[in-house]
PAMARMI-632302 format. One record per residue: x, y, z of N, C-alpha, C, O in turn. Coordinates in steps of 0.001 Angstrom, whole numbers, padded with zeros to 6 digits, always signed. Layout:
% PAMARMI-632302
XYZXYZXYZXYZ;...
***
This chain:
% PAMARMI-632302
+104700+110088+099750+104976+109714+101111+107200+110446+101900+108075+109726+102381;+107228+111407+101749+108636+110412+101853+109027+110344+103602+109140+110993+104642;+109116+109044+102978+109710+108506+104345+111173+108806+105431+111163+108400+106593;+112643+109733+104707+113553+110064+105045+112448+111626+105905+113030+111801+106975;+111668+112301+105858+111866+113545+106042+111584+112617+107438+110947+111580+107253;+112094+112979+109057+110874+112928+110260+109800+114181+110726+108910+114171+111577;+110248+115217+109840+108879+115724+110367+107781+116246+110547+107081+115235+110483;+106946+117238+110763+105769+116633+111659+105131+117104+110173+104082+116482+110007;+105308+117661+109463+104143+117436+108033+104276+116656+107137+103576+116512+106135;+105770+115769+107667+105626+114283+106707+104357+113047+107612+104705+112010+107046;+103583+112751+108272+103027+112277+109265+101670+112443+108991+100890+113044+109729;+101379+111897+107902+099761+112812+107690+098861+111197+108157+098961+110102+107603;+098052+111572+109296+097687+111088+109697+096117+110512+109343+095349+109795+109985;+096006+111251+107856+094507+111499+107587+095043+109604+106204+094251+109165+105370;+095944+109222+106369+096458+108972+105101+095993+107185+104949+095599+106822+106058;+095943+106246+104125+094989+105356+104659+096015+104413+105282+097235+104341+105434;+095209+103912+105488+096690+102032+106167+096630+101725+104679+095837+101717+103738;+098376+101383+105095+099175+100253+104283+100226+098913+104595+101185+098313+104109;+099236+098913+105864+100345+097679+106226+100304+097033+108027+100399+097802+108982;+100164+095687+108159+099794+095515+109615+101172+094519+109783+101165+093349+109399;+101965+094955+110209+103669+093938+111360+102926+093431+112027+101769+093637+112393;+103697+092694+112190+104029+091251+113579+104439+091023+114159+105296+090280+113681;+104625+091121+115714+106492+091492+116356+105745+090972+117684+104646+091005+118239;+107178+090423+117851+107067+089400+119201+107277+091011+120282+107393+092232+120186;+107214+089943+121228+106480+091382+122802+108732+091522+122833+109652+091638+122024;+108448+091357+124909+109127+092621+124985+109872+093508+124404+111012+093528+123940;+109019+094235+124516+109437+095657+124472+109824+095794+122439+110745+096527+122080;+109111+095119+121539+109708+095364+120172+108882+095731+119534+108991+095432+118345;+108142+096221+119779+106180+097166+119217+107205+098264+119293+107786+098714+118306;+107458+098820+121010+108330+100219+121284+109205+100484+120549+109749+101574+120375;+109368+099667+120146+110762+099851+119454+110595+100244+117612+111296+100759+116740;+109319+099677+117721+108857+099415+115498+108846+101194+115731+109606+102119+115444;+107697+101062+116327+106164+102630+116640+107585+104169+117179+107199+105337+117158;+108429+103974+117412+109778+105303+117689+110198+104982+116699+109775+105734+115821;+111167+103846+116130+111785+104021+115422+111068+104786+113330+111612+105526+112511;+109406+103892+113339+109217+104104+111985+107912+105666+111907+107403+106229+110937;+107775+105905+113422+107224+107722+113883+108219+108674+113410+107912+109558+112611;+109692+108496+113984+110685+109380+113705+111083+108840+111589+112074+108808+110860;+110052+108628+111503+110133+107878+109644+109278+108668+108847+109130+108759+107629;+108585+109391+110120+107350+109709+109121+105996+108774+108984+105340+108808+107942;+105631+107965+110057+105101+107202+109769+103463+106319+111071+103746+105357+111785;+102122+106865+111067+101580+106257+112327+101454+104616+112826+100796+103616+112540;+102331+104954+113587+102249+102904+114162+101288+103085+115550+101381+103451+116722;+100357+102597+114636+099179+101845+116421+099065+100281+116540+099229+099365+115734;+098683+100349+117997+099167+098460+118240+097832+098391+118296+097143+099376+118561;+097303+097101+118027+096040+096721+118409+096022+095598+118333+096877+095046+117642;+095197+094963+118905+095189+093425+119825+094516+092822+118727+093857+093588+118024;+094545+091179+118316+094353+090151+117677+092257+090278+117695+091375+090455+116855;+092305+090150+118560+090971+090125+118753+090732+091594+118322+089710+091750+117654;+091478+092716+118572+090197+093434+118598+090025+094198+116785+089130+094779+116172;+091998+093591+116378+091114+094162+114228+090318+092469+113874+089304+092597+113187;+090532+091534+114114+089581+090792+113705+088163+091309+113835+087486+090919+112883;+087372+092184+114839+086604+092914+114937+086204+093823+114311+085042+094161+114085;+087873+094605+113758+087295+095341+112673+087580+097073+114027+087429+098295+114028;+087758+096648+114368+088321+097575+115884+090180+098281+115210+091154+097546+115049;+090173+099139+115063+091521+099319+114253+091234+100433+114890+090084+100434+115330;+092080+101746+115186+092584+102622+115757+092961+103355+114782+093899+103154+114010;+091976+104510+114820+091256+105761+113933+092931+106359+113258+093840+105771+113844;+093291+107065+112511+094371+107159+112074+095197+106741+111428+095666+107323+110450;+095522+105707+111823+097319+104412+112106+097018+104310+110536+096013+104090+109860;+098235+104548+110304+099009+104233+108659+099313+102404+108501+098800+101613+107710;+100295+102175+109538+100288+101444+110023+100017+100521+111585+100634+100793+112614;+098888+099319+111474+099066+098708+112402+099876+098186+113331+100993+098687+113203;+099816+097107+114550+101011+096669+114971+100845+095365+115689+101188+095382+116871;+100350+094147+115166+100424+093278+116334+101264+092694+116538+102129+092372+115724;+101178+092239+118408+102157+092128+119132+101930+090349+119295+100983+090072+120031;+102397+089595+118924+102346+088173+118935+102454+087136+120156+103428+086393+120033;+101724+086923+121244+102686+086781+122337+103234+085025+122027+104330+084735+122506;+102721+084282+121505+103226+082554+120782+103237+082520+120301+103417+083509+119590;+103031+081097+119750+102734+080895+118178+101453+079516+118798+101409+078485+118126;+100672+079617+119841+099673+078553+120379+098491+078488+119605+098096+079524+119071;+097951+077574+119481+097102+077091+118257+096268+078381+118157+095972+078902+117081;+095804+078997+119732+094413+080024+119636+094457+080984+119091+093495+081488+118511;+096149+081691+119185+097063+082680+118298+096884+082448+117006+096496+083387+116311;+097103+081283+116463+097391+080648+115180+095897+081332+114472+095979+082194+113597;+094637+080854+114947+093090+080288+114682+093360+082643+114102+093425+083343+113091;+093394+082753+115319+093194+084268+114904+094632+084507+113666+094209+084586+112513;+095483+084570+113735+096474+085059+112973+095459+084665+111550+094932+085481+110793;+095385+083075+111475+094393+082999+109844+093473+083518+109667+093312+084101+108595;+092669+083518+110471+090940+084789+110487+091405+086296+109646+090902+086694+108596;+092813+087171+110664+092996+087944+110621+093410+088086+109252+092711+089022+108864;+094094+087736+108329+094795+087447+107093+093666+086951+106084+093777+087264+104898;+092559+086171+106524+091450+085599+105424+090987+087136+105930+089791+087086+105642;+091080+087710+106179+089497+089097+106319+089997+089977+105818+089605+090602+104832;+091217+090179+106638+092245+091503+105903+092684+092300+104678+093580+092929+105242;+092716+092716+103485+093434+092961+102232+095479+093344+102753+096418+093310+101959;+095564+093663+104271+096867+095151+104557+097574+093659+104370+097356+092515+104770;+098795+094508+103317+099273+092535+103511+100211+093109+105346+100418+094169+105937;+100491+091658+105571+101049+091158+106637+102929+091199+106873+103238+090089+107306;+103802+091814+106773+105045+091738+107991+105275+091468+109028+105101+092142+110043;+105782+090236+108895+106619+089956+110349+108118+089836+109863+108787+089478+108894;+108275+090568+111650+110010+090972+111714+110570+090004+113167+109972+090289+114205;+111320+089249+113242+112113+088961+114459+111769+089991+115918+111662+091121+116394;+111704+088302+116145+112006+089599+117954+112601+090630+118657+112303+091504+119471;+114328+089860+117545+115169+090516+118403+116397+091874+117624+117566+091827+117241;+115292+093016+117691+114883+094420+117732+116721+095368+118118+117423+096266+117654;+116710+094465+119139+117163+095673+120131+118843+096146+119128+119565+095546+118332;+118838+097170+119598+120229+097631+118332+120463+097411+117434+121606+097463+116981;+119276+097015+116717+119520+097492+115445+119346+099179+115181+118866+100091+115855;+120053+099087+113714+120577+099831+113262+119345+101114+112660+118167+100867+112404;+120117+102670+112527+119123+103751+111885+119317+103291+110654+118925+104335+110135;+119544+102726+109879+119204+102556+108608+118859+101283+108013+118833+101001+106815;+118471+100198+109499+117991+098929+109432+116453+099210+109586+115531+098525+109145;+116371+100646+110484+115150+101445+110310+114665+101750+108848+113733+101196+108265;+115041+102206+108630+114766+103148+107081+114196+101819+106627+113010+101607+106371;+115667+100541+106529+115109+099700+105238+113209+099178+105437+112273+099220+104639;+113292+098798+106631+111556+098362+107431+110705+100026+106539+109514+099812+106311;+111102+101224+106162+110068+102147+106660+110781+102457+104999+110325+103586+104821;+111513+102175+103855+111251+102154+102881+110601+100522+101825+110734+100473+100602;+109716+098981+102942+109304+098535+101991+107681+098931+102485+106688+098314+102099;+107666+100131+103447+106223+100292+103043+105765+102084+102466+104876+102890+102189;+106975+101845+102573+107006+103880+101427+106904+102797+099835+106090+103093+098960;+107861+101559+099685+108142+101068+098195+107009+100676+097388+106978+100611+096159;+105416+100241+098793+104161+100168+097641+103932+101103+096078+103439+100625+095056;+104471+102621+096255+104692+103315+095505+105844+102709+093803+105704+102804+092583;+106644+102260+094527+107938+102003+094205+107094+101124+092692+106076+100438+092779;+108339+101583+090647+107451+100786+089989+108427+100531+089580+109422+101240+089731;+108390+098877+088620+109521+098579+088826+110435+098900+087402+111438+098234+087143;+110021+099843+086650+111736+100652+085782+111437+101182+086145+110691+102041+085676;+111993+101014+087894+112859+101710+088595+114084+101234+089056+114874+101512+089958;+114002+100526+088260+114979+098747+089757+115726+098797+088480+115192+098690+087376;+116961+098962+088686+118110+098451+087006+117203+097039+086749+116327+096378+087307;+118081+097040+085432+117836+095792+085177+118496+094572+085062+119427+094672+084263;+118371+093325+085601+119719+092253+086421+119851+091593+085196+119007+091313+084345;+121738+091281+085288+122474+090617+084007+121909+089254+083446+121379+088477+084241;+121993+088964+082234+121413+087659+082267+122900+086499+082617+124076+086595+082266;+122133+085384+083497+123042+084509+083678+123383+083726+083214+122310+083186+082948;+124603+082679+082560+124461+081695+081532+124018+080123+081856+124312+079471+082858;+123108+079650+080546+123050+079344+080711+123873+076978+081877+124906+076339+082077;+122528+076916+082102+123564+076358+083762+122462+074894+082958+121492+074979+082206;+123408+073251+083744+123493+072081+083176+123039+071505+084694+123515+071572+085827;+121931+070943+084118+121172+070123+085390+122571+068653+085759+123243+067803+085176;+122381+069039+086692+122832+067885+087616+122129+066812+088057+122364+066354+089175;+121209+066289+087271+120188+065201+087714+119566+064721+086633+120039+065560+085867;+118683+063855+085722+118103+063214+085349+116496+063631+085003+115887+063471+086061;+115676+064044+084082+114595+064931+084392+113826+063824+084531+113159+063329+083623;+113926+063280+086033+113043+062134+086424+112619+062329+087504+113374+062792+088358;+111332+062051+087791+110735+061759+088526+110103+064134+088850+110311+064987+087987;+109356+064458+090381+108364+065559+090386+109472+066297+090058+110570+065803+089804;+109226+067417+090058+109457+068756+090001+109522+069359+091528+109103+068824+092554;+110052+070398+091405+110738+071057+092386+110713+073068+092015+111110+073845+091147;+110046+073098+093198+109061+075033+092565+109286+075475+093861+108768+075070+094901;+110015+076243+093714+110357+077729+094335+109632+078628+094266+109418+079088+093144;+108972+079229+095441+107755+080185+095749+108213+081456+096113+107928+081868+097237;+108702+081966+095550+109747+082763+096193+108336+084688+096434+107624+085037+095492;+108346+085304+097513+108056+086411+097807+108149+086824+099191+108448+086137+100168;+107789+088289+099113+108428+089318+100087+106762+090281+100506+105666+089792+100779;+107067+091395+100431+106207+092255+101091+104932+091612+100119+104865+091333+098922;+103924+091521+101305+102554+090790+100523+102649+089043+100393+101805+088232+100775;+103701+088829+099857+103918+087329+100421+103115+086625+101451+101885+086620+101407;+103476+086314+101937+102225+085212+103537+100786+085556+102733+100191+084494+102554;+100113+086586+102247+098748+086615+101946+098568+085416+100400+097851+084478+100052;+099822+086278+099830+099295+085686+097993+099577+084124+098246+099032+083192+097653;+100815+084021+099534+101229+081987+099202+100334+081785+099382+099864+080919+098643;+099489+082313+100339+098709+081231+101422+097807+081477+100687+096895+080744+101070;+097325+082290+099515+096240+081988+098357+095962+080934+097607+094988+080253+097286;+097841+081044+097302+097532+080221+096354+098299+078356+096763+098206+077485+095898;+098876+078098+097925+098272+077161+098558+096698+076523+099218+096568+075339+099532;+095769+077385+099323+094831+076724+100211+093881+076957+098784+092665+076770+098805;+094547+077350+097664+092732+077327+096661+093615+076183+095708+092924+075891+094732;+094955+075441+095702+094802+074411+094883+093861+072587+095139+093465+071663+095851;+093991+073087+094146+092039+071567+094194+092560+070571+095105+091857+070078+095988;+093593+070305+094946+094859+068990+095368+096304+069106+095654+097104+069892+095147;+096463+068404+096344+097788+067980+096420+098419+067982+095211+097975+067107+094467;+099470+068782+094647+100181+067886+093089+101692+067438+093606+102363+067860+094548;+102028+066151+092361+103228+065289+093140+104845+066707+092523+105593+067087+091623;+104548+066808+093448+105618+068598+093232+106155+068839+094719+105392+069017+095669;+107260+068828+094799+108382+069321+095900+107939+071286+096036+107495+072006+095142;+108186+071553+097083+108581+073423+096984+109111+074128+098095+108767+074139+099277;+109983+074693+097507+110862+075265+098722+109589+076996+098631+108959+077656+097804;+109793+076967+099632+108871+079002+100154+110046+079988+100407+110314+080459+101512;+110398+080124+099800+111406+081829+100117+110787+082756+100340+110116+083094+099364;+110637+083555+101444+109805+084298+102049+110543+085398+102383+111585+085057+102944;+110378+087041+102218+111473+087740+102830+110779+087595+104269+109562+087766+104200;+111255+087325+105537+110430+087109+106510+111632+087591+107601+112788+087800+107235;+111291+087698+108637+112472+088295+110255+112240+086364+110300+111537+085425+109925;+113729+086860+111247+114628+084623+110950+113683+083814+112502+113738+082655+112913;+112648+085378+113186+112583+084468+113807+110441+083883+114166+109739+083387+115047;+110343+084457+112673+108825+084099+112050+109288+083213+111376+108256+083080+110720;+110009+082404+110912+110045+081002+109964+108597+079729+110698+107466+079377+110361;+109487+079469+111725+108623+078519+112111+107108+078387+112660+106404+077436+113000;+106917+079939+112577+105197+080366+113550+104515+080427+112302+103290+080304+112334;+105525+080724+110356+105430+081397+108972+104389+079647+108570+103312+079536+107984;+105556+078214+109362+105132+077374+108604+104160+076280+109319+103622+075318+108771;+104062+076735+110893+103457+076268+111471+101520+076622+111553+100599+076029+112114;+101584+077843+110704+100200+078320+110192+100530+078098+108602+101733+077953+108819;+100467+077999+107625+100585+078110+106629+100463+075705+106280+100316+075168+105182;+100622+074859+107882+100337+073405+107247+099679+073410+108559+100309+072670+109315;+098285+074149+109351+097582+073810+109437+096233+074304+108755+095128+073896+109115;+096487+075455+107478+095666+076215+107019+095523+075921+105329+094922+076674+104562;+096183+074712+104949+096180+074692+103536+096900+073085+103616+097722+072518+104336;+096039+072737+102396+096460+071155+102226+097747+069744+102472+097731+068518+102365;+098982+071033+102928+099801+070855+102214+100807+070241+103439+100582+070813+104505;+101947+069123+103529+102304+069289+104766+103912+070872+104745+104962+070784+104109;+103505+071985+105589+104628+072670+105038+105464+072909+106738+104943+073209+107812;+106512+072708+106493+107816+072519+107610+109302+073454+107076+109852+073553+105979;+109545+073942+108202+111018+074327+107959+111890+073690+107625+112254+072691+108245;+112405+074095+106618+113785+073582+105734+114856+072830+106221+115865+073199+105620;+115208+071625+107323+116173+071597+108496+117238+070480+107570+117206+069576+106735;+118171+071307+108418+119356+070417+107127+119223+068631+107743+118681+068356+108813;+119821+067623+106836+118942+066576+106623+117822+066178+106525+117421+065183+107129;+116894+067095+105506+115382+066873+106075+115608+066303+104456+116554+066745+103803;+114427+065036+103723+114141+064317+102887+113807+065319+102243+113786+066417+102798;+113425+065148+100749+112722+065510+100297+111122+065009+099449+111119+064475+098340;+110252+065224+100000+108523+063808+099888+107893+065163+098775+107852+066393+098816;+107601+064417+098126+106764+064857+097359+105770+066278+098376+106260+066746+099403;+104288+066790+097787+103779+067034+098989+104528+068135+099835+103912+068163+100900;+105055+068609+099861+106166+068920+101396+106301+070390+100480+106342+070415+099250;+106352+071428+101252+106331+072646+100980+107371+073003+102079+106952+072500+103122;+108403+073574+102275+109575+073489+102331+109793+075145+103092+110376+076012+102442;+109261+075442+104502+110186+076584+104241+111230+077176+104460+111619+077056+105621;+112276+078184+103362+113856+078413+103555+113866+078953+104375+112983+079744+104706;+115403+078576+105297+115684+079680+106590+115807+080649+105838+115526+080799+104649;+116596+081842+107198+116519+082916+106484+118109+083202+106688+118792+083356+105675;+118613+083264+107758+120165+082993+107619+120925+081879+107025+122100+082147+106773;+120562+080815+106774+121182+079495+106455+121399+079790+104660+121086+080956+104420;+121891+078957+103261+122134+079215+102066+121858+077308+102146+122431+076384+102725;+120770+077416+101296+120131+075886+101320+120708+074987+100018+120866+075692+099021;+120974+073894+099874+122095+073509+098874+121178+072017+099177+120598+071583+100173;+121443+071355+097365+119993+070169+097486+121606+068719+097130+122462+068881+096260;+121543+067608+098000+122738+066555+097970+121975+065605+097048+120763+065554+097259;+122275+065137+096443+121595+063940+095421+119947+063952+095303+119197+062981+095400;+119594+065367+095059+118535+065077+094736+117567+064536+095656+116578+064027+095128;+117626+064532+096844+116848+063959+097427+117068+065061+098902+116013+065389+099445;+118279+065564+099473+118678+065616+099888+118692+067386+100991+119852+067702+101254;+117829+068203+101449+118714+069044+102451+119525+069385+102869+119591+068967+104025;+120591+070186+102528+121949+070450+103030+121484+072152+103579+121197+072926+102666;+121426+072629+104856+121714+074009+105482+122995+074511+105890+123041+074718+107103;+123776+074706+105427+124975+075696+104789+124266+077021+105932+123118+077444+106070;+125977+077473+106805+126240+078842+107015+126365+080002+106154+127533+080140+105791;+125712+080737+105774+125912+081588+104738+125869+083590+105655+124985+084282+106160;+126944+083702+105474+127489+085105+106126+127871+086189+105724+128337+087096+106413;+127640+086172+104143+127475+086946+102965+126480+087543+102416+125457+087116+101879;+127328+089712+102812+126523+090652+103096+125797+090206+101776+126150+089670+100726;+124250+090820+102474+122802+090790+101637+122377+091917+101251+123038+092910+101555;+121234+092052+100525+120380+093203+100913+118895+091782+100868+117901+091921+101582;+119054+090640+099989+117477+090305+101109+118316+088835+101503+119251+088278+100928;+117446+088427+102906+116878+087428+103604+115384+086992+103786+114428+087550+104324;+115590+085309+102885+116754+084757+102633+116707+084665+101497+115673+085005+100922;+117954+084108+100682+118165+084664+099016+117588+084036+098148+117906+082938+097692;+116290+085006+097741+115363+083716+096378+116301+083184+095171+116104+082063+094702;+117236+083952+094727+118091+083777+093513+118824+082590+094308+118389+081482+093995;+119922+082590+095344+120429+081894+095630+119565+080160+095532+120240+079311+094950;+118307+079738+096018+117717+078923+095943+117139+078188+094645+117176+077058+094159;+116552+079506+094328+116761+079448+093012+117052+078351+091740+116548+077449+091071;+118954+079619+092075+119532+079251+091403+120260+077394+091520+120512+076478+090737;+120326+077595+092637+120915+075435+093213+118683+074621+093051+118431+073588+093672;+118268+074872+092749+116866+074074+092042+117352+074186+090746+117386+073130+090113;+117811+075384+090081+118051+075294+088236+118953+074616+088221+119143+074084+087127;+120019+074243+089407+121158+073359+088954+120982+072140+089155+121272+071451+088178;+120554+071494+090199+119878+070322+090535+119068+069550+089584+119272+068411+089164;+117721+070702+089210+116411+069640+087825+116706+070115+086973+116990+069179+086227;+116902+071148+086369+117038+071560+085172+115310+071866+084866+114676+072851+085242;+114868+070844+084174+113821+070899+082935+112890+070238+084452+111732+070403+084069;+112811+069766+085534+112136+069238+086237+111625+071009+087401+110727+071390+088151;+112665+071408+086931+112582+072878+088562+111258+073823+087409+110925+073936+086229;+110948+074258+088655+110239+075577+088318+109625+076770+089435+108977+076306+090373;+109707+077488+089409+109459+078473+090269+108117+079741+090116+107858+079971+088935;+107220+080604+091194+106658+081415+091121+107005+082932+091823+107347+082980+093005;+106919+083845+091209+107524+085209+091884+106184+085445+092299+105230+085582+091533;+106141+085497+093838+104567+086996+094260+104863+087801+094117+105721+088238+093350;+103843+088523+095259+104456+089471+095692+105556+090506+096538+105426+090523+097762;+106451+091222+096030+106829+091744+096818+108700+093382+096363+108692+094131+095386;+109231+093361+096862+109827+094743+096760+110962+094377+096873+111524+093777+097789;+111639+095084+095041+112880+095047+095130+112726+093672+093591+111824+093375+092808;+114343+093126+093853+114246+092324+092521+114652+091163+092422+115078+090565+091435;+114457+090686+093954+115249+089392+094883+113902+088176+093395+112692+088133+093177;+115199+087446+092797+114368+086602+092575+114160+086777+090290+113556+086281+089339;+114731+087370+090485+114824+087822+088673+115951+086901+088117+115758+086020+087280;+116704+087095+088470+118441+086492+088733+118060+085092+087774+118295+084645+086651;+116931+084553+089650+117283+082824+089919+115916+082719+088633+115810+081678+087984;+115156+083647+088443+113714+082300+087111+114930+083119+086272+114971+084287+086659;+115627+082914+085548+116517+083715+084421+117218+081862+084982+116793+080909+084329;+117855+081685+085719+118344+080427+085710+117768+079479+086031+118465+078470+085922;+116185+079200+086610+115251+078530+085848+114821+078305+084260+114685+077190+083756;+114716+079003+083873+114435+079061+082637+115465+078724+082162+115187+077693+081550;+116750+078976+082014+118062+079182+081054+118321+076948+081408+118779+076226+080523;+117966+076496+082565+117997+074950+082388+116729+074219+081595+116596+073020+081349;+116197+074880+081402+114519+074514+080733+113122+073736+081721+112246+072871+081738;+113648+074625+082300+112415+074495+083598+111046+076555+083818+111173+077639+083251;+110293+076202+084576+108900+076579+084283+108974+078118+085644+109219+077941+086837;+108695+079468+085003+108882+079928+085508+107257+081371+085504+106707+082072+084655;+107144+081164+086734+106044+082080+087088+105877+083540+087848+106693+083900+088697;+104339+084631+087324+104684+085020+088346+102791+085489+089140+101701+084940+088981;+103110+086412+089762+101906+086856+090075+101765+088176+088936+102701+088814+088454;+100260+088367+088670+099879+089815+088788+099846+090751+088968+099430+091029+090092;+100321+092189+087859+100708+092984+088707+099233+093845+089976+099357+094575+090959;+098016+093281+089289+096920+094381+089804+096708+093133+090944+095513+093427+090964;+096775+092244+091705+096989+091408+093184+097930+091094+093586+097851+089973+094088;+099093+091629+093652+099969+091995+094101+099954+093178+095117+099887+094308+094634;+100017+093022+096668+100892+094695+097321+101740+094974+097003+101502+096145+096705;+102783+094799+096773+103469+095797+095846+104125+095101+094815+104946+094267+095196;+103957+095245+093528+104565+094514+092066+105913+093880+092223+106196+092685+092145;+107116+095473+092588+108243+094896+091862+108900+093860+091152+109376+093918+090018;+108870+092732+092086+109276+091945+092606+108947+090660+090976+109695+090062+090203;+108084+090725+091073+106962+089639+089833+107275+090898+088535+107530+090360+087457;+107281+091505+088518+107483+092619+088091+108755+092653+087221+108914+092657+086001;+109585+092675+088236+111113+092469+087816+111695+091186+087113+112442+091133+086136;+111354+090538+087591+111206+088713+087131+110468+088243+085602+110919+087495+084735;+108796+089207+085668+108405+089027+083656+109700+090273+083217+110007+090112+082035;+110253+091078+083674+111204+091747+082797+112241+090722+081923+112722+090857+080798;+112350+089831+082751+113422+089696+082415+112977+088600+080760+113919+088428+079986;+112047+088174+080501+111444+088186+079402+111593+085804+079961+111663+085011+079021;+111606+085142+081775+111531+084764+081989+110175+083718+082009+110125+082649+081402;+109165+084256+082803+107899+084433+083048+106905+084193+081773+106632+085055+080937;+106386+082766+081792+105361+082217+080659+104360+082291+081270+103578+082723+080423;+103652+082133+082446+102645+082955+083138+102637+083859+083895+103621+084135+084581;+101237+084682+083944+100906+086291+084997+099706+085730+085728+098712+085756+085003;+099500+085280+086816+097842+085912+087165+097292+086027+088596+097635+087100+089094;+096569+085286+089393+096341+085855+090209+096918+084671+091664+096697+083472+091493;+097433+085000+092639+097639+083147+093164+096457+082038+092848+096787+080959+092355;+095222+082292+093108+094479+081547+092685+094175+080374+090829+093796+079331+090295;+094797+081844+090698+094738+081164+088544+095306+080494+088978+094950+079383+089371;+097029+081269+089076+098136+080091+089203+098576+079131+090212+099729+078703+090258;+097708+078820+090968+097492+077925+091606+096300+076485+090881+096517+075279+091003;+095172+077087+090209+094184+076274+089760+095405+075723+087873+095324+074918+086945;+095892+076302+088121+097067+076650+087015+098555+075981+086590+099269+075928+085589;+098572+075431+088205+099247+074286+088111+099347+073452+088774+100357+073013+089324;+098116+073056+088823+097651+071478+088981+097115+071357+087233+098014+070517+087249;+096776+071365+086365+096356+071141+084801+097693+070733+084089+097933+069869+083245;+098619+071820+084837+100457+071999+083955+100405+070958+084124+099802+070145+083424;+101421+070610+085710+101552+069376+085931+100688+068150+085338+101171+067408+084482;+099571+068006+085770+098519+066716+084882+098875+066692+083480+098535+065659+082905;+099534+067651+082708+099851+067950+081308+101205+067083+080711+101294+066227+079830;+102109+067651+081523+103419+067203+081444+103123+065984+082008+102506+065363+081143;+103252+065188+083174+102751+063540+083301+102063+063023+082302+102395+062038+081642;+100973+063755+082155+099620+062688+080702+101456+062950+079289+102316+062074+079197;+101484+063643+078876+102705+064239+077618+104569+063041+077564+105342+062711+076665;+104490+062784+079198+106220+062036+079059+105471+060679+079999+105926+060585+081139;+104504+059760+079662+103398+058893+079915+103533+057909+077956+103831+056742+077702;+103138+059126+076971+103176+058704+075517+103960+058873+074828+104016+058408+073690;+104935+059739+075469+106507+059805+074263+107425+058998+074834+108523+058838+074302;
***
């Protein structure tokens, strides 16, 4: 379907569901519905309670769930819905007023992009090797990069972890600015990890997942503390997964790792190369288990990716990898 064509012939109401949008209240849902309808999508609202019962509007291509708050009850329902459905969930910020037509087209492109093949995307240039700023001592630091379909994939990955490993994680999920706290709260409740938004001054602690900010840039200070800096550079992707991967590679070298999950585009490809060049480890979700496989496929096309699998397979493999790494270090 060509979403740039807003003619009635493009609004195929018999098309299967392609995604579930989660948005704030205050007229934001109406703006999304109208904007996407003009680009050929039929977006229908559905209450969380009805979605959980499978009572979805007939003929809808995209379901719209408006989240009234981030209460325990709402988070419980959102957790249950994400467990039940195979639809990718796309979170959007509340501040939609004044968004341009080009912004709405980008959203439509994300929905359309499920059919985009990775080989249609330009190859990313290979960065120069980097030297780590810190010695190879201490826990590994992993960047979990994700976009469209990422909330489900990373939740499956963290849920399946048989034990909390001696590692630190940064979750860089393309997401609306207003949903960083909600995503952290949801994962904190439903996984064995401590999941928190990455705040300026926060200390790095093993077993913690830091959800990166959308507008700020992460810097690691002395290998132990987070600094969040203003980032006003025009970027296609936010948060910028390549940027946080490059920062982790710079600081931790062979202690750096990355897993690229479901998503559209090529964010993470440059960062994957930076981590590999620093002696770190790079994995990616396999194509078949992704909502959109462009991001992990682009990372794999660089030659930096050493392992691919479902989120559950990668979860178990990570624990085994870290155990083997520790045993090797203990005997060396």
